[in-house]
Residue, then its C-alpha position, 0 to 999 in steps of 0.5 A: m500500500k502506498n503511504n501518501d504521508l511519506f513522499i518527495y515533491k519538488n526537492r522536498a521530503t514531506v513526512s508525517l506521523g500519519r493517522l492517529n489510529e484506526q478510529r480517528y484520522c487526526p486529533f483536529t477536525c478542521a472543517f476545510c480539511s479535504a483529507q477527512d473526505e479521502d480514504t484514510e487507509q492510505y495514510l498509515p501510522n508512521e514510526i519515527s524510525d521508519i520516517i528516518n529510514f525513508l529520509e536516509s534512503n532518499k537523502d539525495k532527492f531533497d533539500i528540506v524536510y517538511v513535517s506536515g502531511n495530511t494530519d497534524s503530527f504535533a497535536p495532542p496526544r502526539t506533541d512530544r512524539g512530533i518534537e522527537l521526530l524533529d530532533q531525530i531529523a535534526k541529528k541525522i539529516d543535514t537539511d533545513i526543516l519546516f513543520t506546520t501545526r495548529t497546536t501550542f507548546s508547554p515551556e518544556q516542549l519549547q525548550k526542546l524546540k530551542d535545542i533543535v534550533t541550536l542543532q540546526k544553526a550549528k549546521n547552518k540550517e534552519l528550523f522553519s516553525a509554521i503556526s496555522i491560523t484560519r480565523y480570528s472571530e468566534k463566530n467562525e470557530y466552527l472552522e477550527p473547532y475544539p480541541n484546536p487552541t484559540p487563535d490568541e493561544r496560537i499567536k502566543t506560540l508563534i511569538a514564543l517560537k520567534k523568541l527561542g530563535s526559530t524562523t517563524v511562519l504564519a500560515l493564514r490559510p486557507f482563505l475563506p469568504m466567511v472570514s473577513l479580510e479584517e480578521y486576517m489583518t488582525i492576526l497579521d497585526k498581532c504576529g507581524k513583527h514576530t513573523d519571518i514568512v506569511l503564507g496564504c492559500n486558496f481553499h481547494f476541494k475535489d468537487t461540489k459533493s465534497q464534504s469539506l465544501q459542505r462543512v465550510f459553507k454549512g451546506n450552502p456553497t458559495d456562488e458559482e462565480n467564486i468557484k474556479l475550476s483549475q489544475v491545482d498543483y496540490f502536493n501529490k494530489k493529481g487531477i482537476w481540483n476546485n478553488i474558492i477565490c477570495a477577491d483582494y485577500e492575496s493582494k491586500i495581505r501582500e501589501k500589508c506584509e510589504q509594510l511589516g517586513p515578512v516575506f509573503s507567498m501563496s507557496s511555502i516553497d517559493a516563500i522559503t526560497e525568497y526568504k533565503e535569498q534575502k537572508n543571503l543578501e543581508i549577509v553579503n552586505 
């Protein structure tokens, strides 16, 4: 069986702890998560040793490891295992690391992450820490329901990650029309000076029968004029996917980032490339 949580994509190794267990796919059940609609049999639980073996056997095929996949490897009850995975990658794989989560960390866990940052910096490599926040208003809490930490709790986590020396990434995604531009701007204002990279993303769904589309719009999908059919370069998911287009969100947030300083992109690959180019220019000057 192919394990779709371990793969190489555009010089990037994407890995994950996989599904939580046989009964539960992910600790979080975000409304917009398309992976919840798929056959979760393909997303196997992964042992840390198997992930390291996968990375070591493909070490010439990538220049960054992305710990994300289709489930949050850092959400309770696996937070410590997720951090242990980062630690093992830092010790055994000579590459940049990016991880994405919607969780928060205890002081003890933050200290472990600080130690990983130290390991990475000793090799002249980065630990990119991405905190995802999709909404700020309580009226949109259903998009990121409990046990997701509140937006303010995640904002505090991003600030703490910046203080310990990590390169921080604010993932404002996906863009959704029921989340006002002002909500995204509020999050950005609170995180801007603590953030190195800001990511946006359109909401992708397979077709109009997708459960994720129904969950997001509570059974009443948006007007067809806002749904665009396109060939989406969406990780290792092939074929035609749909996008929800939020007019002006991308351009307005890009303008705001230009004022505040973080790199902005709709692609983490492009964002990290631009960030590293800017960093090299600063070093030369």
